[in-house]
C-alpha positions as CSV (number, residue, x, y, z in Angstrom):
1,M,0.0,0.0,0.0
2,T,1.2,3.5,-0.9
3,P,2.1,5.6,2.1
4,P,-0.3,8.5,2.6
5,Q,0.8,12.0,1.9
6,P,1.9,13.4,5.2
7,G,-0.8,15.4,6.8
8,A,-3.3,14.7,4.0
9,R,-6.8,15.7,4.9
10,V,-9.9,14.1,3.3
11,L,-13.4,15.5,3.7
12,I,-16.3,13.0,3.2
13,I,-19.6,14.6,2.1
14,E,-22.1,11.7,2.3
15,D,-25.6,11.5,3.7
16,E,-25.6,7.8,4.4
17,T,-24.2,7.8,7.9
18,T,-23.1,4.2,8.0
19,L,-21.3,4.4,4.7
20,A,-19.6,7.7,5.6
21,G,-18.4,6.1,8.9
22,M,-17.0,3.2,7.1
23,I,-15.1,5.3,4.6
24,A,-13.7,7.5,7.4
25,A,-12.6,4.3,9.3
26,Y,-10.8,2.9,6.3
27,L,-9.1,6.2,5.6
28,S,-8.0,6.5,9.2
29,R,-6.5,3.1,9.1
30,A,-4.6,4.1,5.9
31,G,-3.2,7.1,7.8
32,Y,-5.4,10.0,6.6
33,D,-7.0,12.7,8.6
34,S,-10.7,12.4,7.7
35,S,-13.8,14.5,8.4
36,V,-17.4,13.8,7.7
37,V,-20.5,15.9,7.0
38,H,-23.9,14.8,5.8
39,T,-25.6,17.7,3.9
40,G,-24.7,19.8,0.9
41,P,-24.5,23.2,2.7
42,D,-22.4,21.7,5.5
43,G,-20.1,20.2,2.8
44,V,-19.3,23.6,1.3
45,R,-18.7,25.2,4.6
46,A,-16.4,22.3,5.7
47,A,-14.5,22.5,2.5
48,R,-13.9,26.2,3.1
49,D,-12.9,25.8,6.7
50,L,-10.9,22.6,6.6
51,A,-9.0,23.2,3.3
52,P,-9.0,19.4,2.5
53,D,-6.6,17.8,0.1
54,V,-9.4,15.5,-1.2
55,V,-13.2,15.7,-1.1
56,I,-15.2,12.5,-1.4
57,L,-18.6,13.9,-2.7
58,D,-21.9,12.1,-2.9
59,L,-24.2,13.5,-5.6
60,G,-27.4,12.8,-3.8
61,L,-27.2,15.1,-0.9
62,P,-29.9,16.9,1.1
63,G,-30.0,20.7,1.1
64,L,-27.8,21.1,-2.0
65,D,-27.1,18.4,-4.5
66,G,-23.5,17.3,-5.1
67,I,-23.2,18.9,-8.4
68,E,-23.9,22.4,-7.0
69,V,-21.6,21.5,-4.0
70,C,-18.8,20.8,-6.4
71,R,-19.5,23.9,-8.5
72,Q,-19.2,26.1,-5.3
73,I,-16.2,24.3,-4.0
74,R,-14.4,25.0,-7.2
75,T,-14.8,28.7,-6.7
76,F,-12.4,28.7,-3.8
77,T,-10.2,25.5,-3.9
78,D,-8.5,23.3,-6.4
79,C,-8.5,20.3,-4.1
80,Y,-9.1,16.8,-5.7
81,V,-12.8,15.9,-5.9
82,I,-13.9,12.2,-6.2
83,V,-17.6,12.0,-6.9
84,V,-19.6,9.0,-5.5
85,T,-22.9,8.4,-7.2
86,A,-25.7,5.7,-7.0
87,R,-27.3,7.2,-10.2
88,K,-26.9,5.0,-13.2
89,D,-27.6,7.8,-15.7
90,E,-24.2,8.5,-17.1
91,I,-25.2,12.1,-17.9
92,D,-25.4,12.9,-14.1
93,T,-21.7,11.6,-13.8
94,L,-20.5,13.6,-16.8
95,I,-22.2,16.8,-15.5
96,G,-20.5,16.2,-12.2
97,L,-17.1,16.0,-13.9
98,S,-17.8,19.0,-16.0
99,V,-18.0,21.2,-13.0
100,G,-14.6,20.1,-11.7
101,A,-14.7,16.6,-10.3
102,D,-11.4,14.7,-10.9
103,D,-12.8,11.1,-10.7
104,Y,-15.8,9.1,-9.8
105,V,-16.9,5.8,-8.4
106,T,-20.5,4.3,-8.7
107,K,-22.3,2.7,-5.8
108,P,-22.1,-0.1,-4.8
109,F,-18.3,0.1,-4.6
110,S,-15.4,-1.3,-2.6
111,V,-14.3,1.0,0.1
112,R,-10.8,-0.3,-0.4
113,E,-11.1,0.8,-4.1
114,L,-12.2,4.2,-3.0
115,V,-9.2,4.5,-0.6
116,A,-7.0,3.5,-3.6
117,R,-8.5,6.3,-5.6
118,V,-7.6,8.8,-2.9
119,Q,-4.1,7.4,-2.8
120,A,-3.9,7.7,-6.6
121,V,-4.9,11.4,-6.7
122,L,-2.5,12.3,-3.8
123,R,0.4,10.9,-5.8
124,R,-0.2,13.8,-8.2
125,P,0.6,16.2,-9.7
126,R,3.5,14.8,-11.7
127,T,5.9,17.5,-12.7
128,G,8.3,15.1,-14.7
129,S,10.8,12.4,-13.8
130,T,13.5,13.2,-11.3
131,T,17.2,13.3,-11.9
132,A,19.8,11.1,-10.0
133,S,20.0,13.9,-7.4
134,G,16.4,13.4,-6.6
135,T,15.2,16.9,-8.1
136,A,13.0,17.3,-11.0
137,P,14.8,18.6,-14.2
138,S,13.8,22.1,-15.3
139,E,11.5,22.2,-18.3
140,P,11.1,25.1,-20.8
141,T,7.8,26.8,-21.0
142,R,5.9,25.5,-24.0
143,V,4.2,28.0,-26.3
144,F,1.3,27.2,-28.6
145,G,0.2,30.4,-30.2
146,A,-1.3,32.5,-27.5
147,L,-1.2,29.6,-25.0
148,R,1.8,29.3,-22.6
149,V,2.3,26.1,-20.6
150,D,4.8,26.5,-17.7
151,R,5.4,23.0,-16.4
152,D,8.0,24.1,-13.8
153,G,5.6,26.7,-12.3
154,Q,2.5,24.6,-13.0
155,R,0.8,27.6,-14.5
156,V,-1.1,28.2,-17.8
157,H,-1.6,31.5,-19.5
158,L,-3.8,32.4,-22.5
159,G,-2.4,35.7,-23.7
160,D,-1.8,37.8,-20.5
161,V,-4.5,36.0,-18.5
162,E,-3.8,33.1,-16.2
163,V,-6.2,30.3,-16.8
164,A,-7.8,28.7,-13.7
165,L,-7.7,25.0,-14.1
166,T,-8.5,22.1,-11.8
167,P,-5.7,19.7,-10.9
168,T,-6.8,17.1,-13.5
169,E,-7.3,19.7,-16.2
170,R,-3.8,21.1,-15.5
171,D,-2.2,17.6,-15.4
172,L,-3.9,16.7,-18.7
173,L,-2.6,19.8,-20.4
174,M,0.9,19.3,-19.0
175,A,1.0,15.8,-20.2
176,L,0.1,16.7,-23.7
177,A,2.4,19.7,-23.8
178,R,5.4,17.6,-22.6
179,R,5.4,15.7,-25.9
180,P,3.4,18.0,-28.3
181,S,4.1,16.0,-31.5
182,M,2.8,12.8,-29.9
183,A,-0.8,11.5,-30.3
184,F,-1.8,10.1,-27.0
185,S,-4.5,7.3,-26.6
186,R,-7.0,7.7,-23.8
187,R,-5.3,4.8,-22.0
188,Q,-1.9,6.4,-22.2
189,L,-3.3,9.6,-20.7
190,I,-5.1,7.6,-18.0
191,D,-1.9,5.8,-17.1
192,D,0.1,9.0,-17.0
193,I,-2.5,11.1,-15.0
194,W,-4.7,8.7,-12.9
195,G,-2.1,5.9,-12.7
196,T,-1.6,2.5,-14.3
197,D,-3.9,0.8,-11.7
198,W,-7.0,3.0,-12.5
199,V,-10.0,1.1,-13.7
200,G,-13.0,2.7,-15.1
201,D,-14.5,4.2,-18.3
202,E,-11.7,5.7,-20.4
203,H,-14.1,8.3,-21.8
204,L,-13.4,10.1,-18.5
205,V,-10.6,11.7,-20.6
206,D,-13.0,13.1,-23.1
207,V,-15.0,14.9,-20.4
208,H,-11.9,16.6,-19.1
209,V,-10.7,17.4,-22.6
210,A,-14.1,19.0,-23.3
211,H,-14.0,21.2,-20.2
212,L,-10.4,22.1,-20.8
213,R,-11.2,23.2,-24.3
214,R,-14.0,25.4,-23.1
215,K,-11.6,27.2,-20.7
216,L,-9.1,27.7,-23.5
217,G,-11.8,29.0,-25.9
218,D,-11.0,26.0,-28.2
219,A,-13.5,24.1,-30.3
220,P,-13.3,20.4,-31.2
221,D,-13.7,21.0,-34.9
222,I,-10.8,23.6,-34.9
223,G,-8.4,22.1,-32.3
224,R,-6.1,25.1,-32.0
225,Y,-4.7,23.9,-28.7
226,I,-6.0,20.3,-28.3
227,T,-6.4,18.3,-31.5
228,T,-8.5,15.2,-31.8
229,V,-6.6,12.4,-33.6
230,R,-9.2,10.1,-35.0
231,G,-8.9,6.5,-34.0
232,V,-6.1,7.4,-31.5
233,G,-6.9,10.1,-29.0
234,Y,-5.5,13.6,-28.6
235,R,-2.3,15.7,-29.2
236,M,-1.4,19.4,-28.8
237,G,-2.3,21.8,-31.6
238,Q,-0.1,24.5,-32.8
239,G,-2.2,27.4,-31.5
């Protein structure tokens, strides 16, 4: 088992008290500092007050649904958000991801699997491989027309304006920009960003690409910054 990030704090927003307690117990045994709330409004307040590293967020919450909770959380934190849903309608999941969730699991699920997802997101972001001295090599800022991708500073600018990205959107753009001439398959991007042990629907990548394109003012049929490679996946455009 991967050691937990020192001091990592996980906020569980789940109205099923038994399930929430079980998740908290597993996270505590894995070495995480976990907190639990049971309503949407309490979840937003707790996310603001506790500044968690990861939020585990149920979609079906009283007071404020999980999609709106995620939308509000994204206005003040870029913590990782893992959506938990009992809904079978894929649209609900995709909407949840489009407002800034990083990953999702569908009920019923293994709590061990959920803990593994928490561990996976806390291994990110990757800023490149390390040198023999244990430090990451410096990488040049990549420029694609008006888009500047600074991998060292983990910042993205469009013209003179810094673009606010979620951790997953930023990781995705950094991965593509690192090898701009390469066409990445969805599986390659999953392995690079979510990890090689991630299991789920690979179209998760498409959702994050769509949201990233919206923030960059890009369109799928134009692909100035992110180009769709038919039958393969995605690569960086030239701007």
